C-alpha positions in Angstrom: 87.8 80.3 56.1 83.7 79.1 55.4 84.1 75.5 53.3 82.5 77.7 50.2 83.1 80.7 49.3 79.8 83.2 48.4 79.1 83.3 44.5 78.8 87.3 45.4 82.7 87.0 45.6 85.0 89.1 43.6 87.6 86.9 42.3 91.3 89.1 41.5 93.5 86.6 38.5 97.4 88.4 39.1 101.1 87.8 39.2 101.9 85.6 41.7 103.6 87.6 44.2 105.8 86.8 48.5 101.7 88.7 49.5 99.9 85.8 48.4 99.2 82.7 51.1 100.3 79.3 49.9 100.0 77.4 52.9 96.7 76.6 52.5 95.8 76.1 49.4 95.1 72.2 48.6 93.9 70.5 45.8 94.2 66.9 46.0 97.2 67.1 44.4 99.9 67.2 46.1 102.4 67.6 43.4 100.1 70.5 42.3 99.5 71.8 46.2 103.7 71.5 46.2 104.3 73.5 43.0 102.7 76.2 44.1 104.2 76.1 47.8 107.8 75.7 46.0 108.9 76.2 42.7 106.4 78.6 41.3 107.8 81.4 42.8 111.9 79.7 41.4 110.2 79.2 37.9 109.5 83.0 37.4 112.7 84.0 38.9 113.9 82.1 36.2 111.7 82.9 33.5 110.8 79.3 32.9 106.7 79.7 33.3 104.5 82.4 35.5 102.6 81.8 37.8 98.9 83.8 38.2 96.9 83.2 40.9 93.0 83.7 41.9 92.5 85.8 44.9 89.3 87.8 45.9 89.7 91.6 47.1 89.3 91.0 50.7 91.8 88.2 50.4 94.8 87.4 49.8 94.6 83.4 50.3 94.6 81.3 46.9 92.1 79.6 45.6 93.3 78.8 42.3 96.5 79.4 40.0 97.7 78.3 36.4 100.8 78.9 34.7 101.7 80.0 31.7 104.8 79.6 28.7 106.3 79.2 25.5 106.3 76.0 24.0 108.0 74.3 20.5 105.2 72.4 18.8 106.2 70.2 16.6 104.1 70.2 13.3 103.7 66.5 13.2 102.2 65.6 16.2 99.0 68.1 15.1 95.9 66.9 13.1 96.3 66.8 9.5 93.1 69.3 8.9 95.4 72.1 11.3 98.8 71.9 9.9 96.6 72.6 6.2 96.5 75.2 7.5 99.6 76.6 9.0 103.3 77.6 7.8 105.2 74.4 6.8 107.5 75.1 9.6 108.5 71.9 11.5 108.5 73.7 15.3 105.6 76.0 15.4 104.7 78.6 18.5 102.2 77.4 21.1 101.5 78.6 25.0 101.2 76.2 27.5 99.2 76.2 30.5 101.7 73.3 32.6 99.1 73.8 35.5 96.2 74.2 36.8 94.4 74.0 39.8 91.4 75.8 42.2 91.2 74.7 45.9 89.1 71.9 47.3 87.6 74.7 49.4 86.2 76.0 45.8 84.1 72.7 43.9 81.1 73.2 42.4 82.4 77.1 42.2 82.8 76.9 38.3 86.9 78.3 39.7 88.4 76.4 37.0 86.1 77.3 34.4 87.2 81.1 35.3 91.2 80.2 35.3 90.6 78.2 32.2 88.8 81.1 30.4 91.2 84.0 32.1 93.8 81.7 30.9 92.7 81.7 27.6 92.6 85.7 27.2 95.2 86.4 28.3 97.0 84.3 26.1 95.5 85.3 22.9 96.6 88.9 24.3 100.4 87.0 24.5 99.7 85.8 20.8 99.4 89.8 19.9 102.3 90.4 20.5 104.1 86.9 20.1 103.5 84.2 17.4 101.3 81.0 19.1 99.1 79.6 17.2 97.8 77.8 19.2 97.0 76.4 23.6 98.4 73.5 24.9 96.8 72.0 27.7 98.3 68.5 29.7 96.1 66.5 31.8 97.2 64.3 34.8 94.1 62.3 34.5 90.6 60.9 32.6 88.6 63.9 34.5 90.9 66.6 34.0 90.9 65.5 30.2 86.8 65.1 30.6 87.0 69.1 31.8 89.7 69.8 28.3 87.4 68.7 26.0 84.1 70.2 27.3 85.5 73.4 26.6 86.6 72.5 22.7 89.7 71.3 23.0 91.7 68.6 21.0 93.5 65.8 22.6 97.0 65.3 20.0 96.1 62.2 17.0 100.0 61.1 19.1 98.9 61.8 22.4 96.1 61.9 23.6 96.5 63.4 26.9 97.3 66.6 25.5 95.9 68.5 24.2 95.5 72.0 22.5 92.7 75.2 21.0 94.1 76.9 18.1 94.2 80.6 18.8 91.9 80.7 15.7 89.2 78.9 17.5 89.8 81.3 20.9 89.4 84.1 19.2 85.9 83.2 17.9 85.1 82.6 21.8 84.7 85.7 22.6 85.9 85.6 26.1 
């Protein structure tokens, strides 16, 4: 495959299926590569997480992926200005983007942004059927944290690698 995917390519995001070619996927982070190739299908079968893969209309090669699952958020972990707007429950419902990665062949093509927007849109849709106050992500490193922050995600006060975006903010983004 070419080192770069053509910018005119039409992308498709769907559930991970057997037809998808995961073998060539390499994001440069072994744990994320191995998750896609070994664990993702098992997690889907066990209803632990759902994996979504990005491919093109012409190919089943995985160019990127993310996972979604539910998460309980301890209300005390959120910033006070957010807590005061929410019901006083000790645990609040959220959606976790557990993993998000793009293949190294897709550098500088905004695949990460494409995946994040798709995950946020999908999470917003889910929140109309299942209560959720925010989308949560765990940044693997400072570079990833900066990526999420550049799109308005907010650090948890006591865990600067965990970030969130309130569902109300996602609604306003007009994705």
